[in-house]
Each structure stands twice: as C-alpha cells, then as structure tokens.
C-alpha positions in Angstrom: 0.0 0.0 0.0 1.4 3.4 -1.0 2.2 6.1 1.6 -0.4 8.5 0.2 -3.1 5.8 0.5 -2.1 5.3 4.2 -2.2 9.0 4.8 -5.6 9.2 3.2 -6.9 6.5 5.5 -5.6 8.4 8.5 -7.2 11.6 7.4 -10.6 9.9 6.8 -10.5 8.3 10.2 -9.8 11.7 11.8 -12.6 13.3 9.7 -15.1 10.7 10.8 -14.2 11.4 14.4 -14.5 15.1 13.9 -17.9 14.6 12.4 -18.8 12.5 15.5 -17.6 15.3 17.8 -19.8 17.8 16.0 -22.8 15.5 16.7 -22.0 15.2 20.4 -21.6 19.0 20.6 -25.1 19.4 19.2 -26.4 16.9 21.7 -25.4 19.0 24.8 -28.6 20.2 26.4 -30.6 19.8 29.6 -29.4 16.3 30.3 -25.9 17.6 30.5 -27.0 20.2 33.0 -28.6 17.6 35.1 -25.5 15.4 35.1 -23.3 18.3 36.2 -25.7 19.5 38.9 -26.1 15.9 40.3 -22.3 15.5 40.6 -22.0 18.9 42.2 -24.9 18.5 44.6 -24.1 15.0 45.9 -24.1 14.7 49.7 -20.6 13.4 50.6 -21.0 10.6 48.1 -18.5 9.2 45.6 -18.7 9.1 41.9 -18.5 5.5 40.6 -18.1 5.0 36.9 -18.4 1.7 35.1 -18.6 0.3 31.6 -17.7 -2.8 29.6 -15.1 -3.3 26.9 -13.9 -0.1 25.3 -16.5 1.8 27.2 -14.9 0.4 30.4 -11.6 1.9 29.3 -13.3 5.3 28.7 -14.9 4.9 32.2 -11.4 4.7 33.7 -10.4 7.9 32.0 -13.5 9.6 33.3 -12.8 8.5 36.8 -9.2 9.7 36.6 -10.1 13.1 35.2 -12.9 13.7 37.7 -10.5 12.8 40.6 -7.9 15.2 39.3 -10.3 18.1 39.5 -11.5 17.4 43.0 -14.4 15.1 42.4 -13.8 11.8 44.3 -14.3 9.1 41.7 -13.2 5.6 40.9 -13.7 3.0 38.3 -15.8 -0.1 39.1 -15.1 -3.2 37.1 -18.6 -4.4 36.0 -17.7 -8.1 36.1 -16.2 -7.9 39.6 -19.2 -6.0 40.8 -21.3 -9.1 40.6 -18.7 -11.0 42.7 -18.5 -8.8 45.8 -17.3 -5.4 44.5 -20.9 -4.1 44.5 -20.3 -3.3 48.2 -18.2 -0.4 47.0 -21.4 1.4 46.1 -22.9 3.0 49.2 -25.7 5.5 50.1 -25.5 8.9 48.4 -23.1 7.7 45.7 -23.7 8.6 42.1 -23.1 5.8 39.6 -22.4 6.5 36.0 -22.7 3.7 33.5 -21.4 4.1 30.0 -22.6 1.6 27.4 -23.2 2.1 23.7 -26.0 -0.4 23.5 -27.2 0.0 27.1 -27.8 -3.8 27.2 -24.5 -5.2 28.4 -25.2 -8.2 30.7 -22.4 -7.1 33.1 -24.2 -3.9 33.8 -27.6 -5.3 34.6 -26.7 -6.3 38.2 -25.4 -2.8 38.9 -28.6 -1.3 37.4 -30.8 -3.6 39.7 -28.6 -2.8 42.7 -28.9 1.0 42.3 -32.6 0.8 41.6 -33.2 -0.8 45.0 -31.4 2.0 46.9 -33.2 5.3 46.3 -30.3 7.4 47.7 -28.1 6.2 44.9 -28.3 8.2 41.6 -27.9 6.4 38.4 -26.7 8.3 35.3 -26.9 6.4 32.1 -24.8 7.2 29.1 -26.0 5.3 26.1 -27.1 5.6 22.4 -30.1 3.3 22.7 -33.3 4.8 23.9 -35.1 1.5 24.4 -32.3 -0.1 26.3 -32.4 -1.3 29.9 -29.8 1.3 31.0 -31.8 4.2 29.5 -35.1 3.1 30.9 -33.8 2.6 34.4 -31.5 5.6 34.8 -32.5 8.6 37.0 -30.6 10.9 34.6 -30.3 9.8 31.0 -27.9 11.1 28.3 -28.7 9.8 24.8 -25.5 9.7 22.8 -26.0 10.5 19.1 -25.5 7.7 16.5 -22.1 8.1 15.0 -20.3 6.3 12.2 -17.3 4.3 13.3 -14.1 5.1 11.5 -13.4 1.7 10.1 -14.7 0.5 6.8 -17.2 -2.0 8.3 -18.5 0.5 10.9 -17.9 -2.1 13.7 -14.7 -1.0 15.5 -15.4 1.3 18.5 -13.6 4.4 17.3 -15.8 7.4 16.8 -18.2 6.2 19.5 -15.4 6.1 22.1 -14.1 9.4 21.0 -17.4 11.1 21.7 -17.6 9.3 25.1 -14.2 10.6 26.0 -15.1 14.1 25.0 -18.3 14.0 27.0 -16.4 13.0 30.1 -14.0 15.8 29.6 -16.8 18.3 29.1 -18.5 17.2 32.3 -15.3 17.4 34.3 -14.4 20.9 33.0 -17.9 22.2 33.6 -17.8 21.0 37.2 -14.3 22.4 37.6 -15.3 25.8 36.3 -18.5 25.9 38.4 -16.4 25.2 41.5 -13.8 27.8 40.6 -11.3 25.0 40.7 -8.0 26.7 39.8 -4.4 25.7 39.1 -3.5 25.8 42.8 -6.3 23.3 43.6 -5.2 21.2 40.7 -1.7 21.2 42.0 -2.8 19.6 45.3 -3.8 16.5 43.4 -0.6 16.4 41.3 2.3 16.6 43.7 4.7 14.6 41.6 6.1 14.5 38.1 6.6 17.1 35.4 3.1 18.5 35.8 3.9 19.4 39.5 7.1 21.2 38.3 5.1 23.3 35.9 2.6 24.2 38.6 5.2 25.3 41.2 4.7 28.8 42.4 7.2 31.3 43.7 6.0 30.5 47.3 7.3 27.0 46.8 10.8 28.2 46.0 11.2 31.6 47.7 13.7 32.4 50.4 12.0 33.5 53.6 12.6 34.7 57.2 16.2 35.6 58.3 17.6 34.5 54.9 16.1 37.5 53.2 18.9 40.1 52.8 17.1 43.0 54.5 18.9 46.2 55.6 17.4 49.3 57.1 17.4 52.4 54.8 19.7 54.5 57.1 22.6 51.9 57.0 25.8 52.8 55.3 26.7 51.1 52.0 29.9 49.6 53.6 27.7 47.9 56.2 25.2 46.8 53.6 28.0 45.1 51.8 28.6 42.8 54.7 25.0 41.7 54.5 25.3 41.2 50.7 28.3 39.0 51.2 26.8 37.0 54.1 23.4 36.2 52.4 25.1 35.3 49.1 22.2 36.3 46.8 24.0 39.2 45.1 21.2 41.5 46.2 20.0 43.4 49.2 16.5 44.7 50.0 16.2 48.1 51.8 13.3 48.6 54.2 11.9 51.2 56.6 10.2 49.4 59.4 8.2 46.7 57.6 7.9 48.4 54.3 10.3 47.5 51.4 11.6 50.8 50.0 14.3 49.7 47.5 16.8 47.2 46.2 20.5 47.1 45.3 22.4 44.3 43.4 26.1 43.6 43.4 26.0 45.0 39.8 24.6 48.3 41.1 27.4 48.5 43.7 30.1 48.0 41.1 28.6 50.8 39.1 28.5 53.0 42.2 32.2 52.2 42.8 33.1 53.6 39.4 30.9 56.7 39.9 31.6 57.7 43.5 35.0 57.7 45.2 33.7 57.2 48.7 30.4 55.5 47.9 30.7 53.1 50.8 30.2 56.0 53.2 26.8 56.9 51.7 23.5 55.9 53.2 22.0 53.1 51.3 18.7 55.0 50.8 20.5 57.6 48.7 21.7 55.1 46.1 19.1 52.3 46.1 16.7 51.6 43.3 13.2 52.5 44.5 10.1 50.3 44.2 11.6 46.9 43.4 9.6 44.5 41.2 7.4 42.3 43.3 5.1 39.4 42.4 2.3 37.7 44.4 3.2 34.5 46.2 0.9 32.5 44.0 2.6 33.5 40.7 3.9 30.5 38.8 7.7 30.1 39.0 7.8 29.8 35.2 6.0 33.2 34.9 8.5 34.7 37.4 11.4 33.4 35.3 9.8 35.1 32.2 9.6 38.4 34.1 13.2 38.1 35.1 14.3 37.5 31.5 12.2 40.3 30.2 13.4 42.8 32.8 17.0 41.4 32.7 17.1 40.9 36.5 18.0 38.0 38.7 15.7 38.4 41.7 12.1 39.2 42.5 10.5 40.3 45.7 7.4 38.2 46.8 4.4 39.7 48.4 1.0 38.5 49.6 -2.2 39.6 47.8 -2.2 43.4 47.4 0.5 44.2 49.9 3.2 44.9 47.3 5.4 46.9 49.6 5.5 44.2 52.3 8.1 41.6 51.2 7.5 38.1 52.6 10.2 36.4 50.5 12.7 36.7 47.7 13.4 34.4 44.8 16.6 34.2 42.8 16.8 33.0 39.2 19.0 30.1 40.5 16.1 28.9 42.7 13.9 28.6 39.7 16.5 27.0 37.4 17.5 24.6 40.2 13.9 23.3 40.2 14.2 22.4 36.5 11.8 25.1 35.5 12.4 26.8 32.2 
C-alpha cells in the first residue's frame, strides 16, 4: 500500500471522528446540565463509573479526570461488581454507567442494585433509547448515533471518541463551576513534570532571616557585609516593615566607578526604589519570564495586594535549580 493511501486512510479516520464530535456537541442540552448538577450537589457521596469493553476503558479515563479536578471518583469493574465489589457502592453515591448499547449483561446487576437504593443516583450514558440502561436511569444522556471510523462500521472508534469528549466536558464544567483553579489542581498532582510546571514562587522563595534585608539608614559599607553573608547578590532596603528599595552587586560595582567614597553613603541615597514584586501564587515559570524580560536575577514576593511588604525573595537560581524553564 502506498504512503499516500495510508495518509488518506488516516485523514478519513480523523474526519469521521471530527464529524462525531460535532454530533455530540449538538447533543449537549438539559441532560448535560442535570449530570453536572447531580455531581456537584451530591451529599458526601462518591462518583462511581463503570462500563464494559472499550466503554470500560473510557470509564477509567472519566474517573481519573474527575478525581484530578477534585471530584472523588473511581472505576468499578462491572464483572467484579457481581462478585463482591458491589459493596463499594454506598448510600448517596452517584453511579455513571457508560454503554453504547445500554444492554450489556455485566451492567444489569449494577442497574438492579442501584434501583433498590433510592439514595443512589444512576446516570446512564447510552445511544439506545429503548435499552435497559436508558429506561432505568435517574438521569439519561442519549449519545448520538455516529459512524465508526473503520470500513465496516464495527470497531469502536468514533463512538469512544465522543464518550471521551463528553467526560472531559462534564469534568471541566464542574471544575469551572467550583472555581477549581491551578492551585487546587496542584494539590492532586504533587509529583512529576506537571507538578514542576505548577510550582509557584512561594514553593521556592527564600524567607525569614535568609532574606537580605537592611534598614534604609545603614551605610553602604555595612550593607556590603549583609550582601556577602546572604550570598544572593542582592539586598533589600526597608523602613520598618515596608520595602523601599533594592541594590544588586552589579549596582554596587557601578557606584564604585561613579563615586570615590560611595561606601560612606546611606543606602537609601543610592538604592533603586520600588523593586519589582510578584504575588506568592505566581507560577515560577512566569516569574522566570519576568526576570528574563526585565534582565534581572531576583524578585520580591508579596501576599495579595501588599506589594510593599516583602514576605520572600526568589533568585533565578532557585527557579532553574527546580528544573523550571
């Protein structure tokens, strides 16, 4: 088979799945709203998701995505549910069953179990309106008929693509409704490269006695001692608890060339006023970008709107040392 023929097959598969996604997009309506509100309004219950075959694999992805955005969820193997695992479903839980046909034998016992407990909500995701799943679900979402991407229209491809997209849509809708932001997301992703990307300056900043603070009336020669001791190549000048200015070792070298006895000057007379400061929740990657743009090596850190009250300092080496670029 020629390369161009292979590429054409690939493009046709992708086009079929694009067409399927357009159909699921058009199907978003009141049922979608009901699903989101049921998930959000659950009373301390879990979200339990199950399916069979390829739908079971998609169910695992739903559960993983929901959990990552603060919705306690797990996948229940439908076959094992009939052999003891049904006990994982308890009062106030919400069960989501995903099945193209809505008739899978493995799901029937779960449907019967949830029907007997009125505190358990059953959400059915299926493409068959006359199926057992659709008829017995408290909340029903009718998936549109879509053409599978294979020549015989039998391999679950387009149908699983729309199932996947629907799960993502539900998760993001819940996430946005709950104002679930990157700091919340970070709590559920403490490891790996994603955690590194989500590190904030507060994770890496230097605090307490390690901050190179000096009072504004100190002489430059005495400030130099602090600069050397702290080893950051920078000193922050404050009056009481207010940060008034900043001086780097580069600034001091320039002062040495400009003034003969610059070490006898008060630091406030030669400092740079209003040093650049960022909020403690600023991403470290964003702080690095600011440093590169401003051609500086350190940033002051403040809390909320208190820009003149420094709670920490971050050096470019702190960021690069955390493998953030």
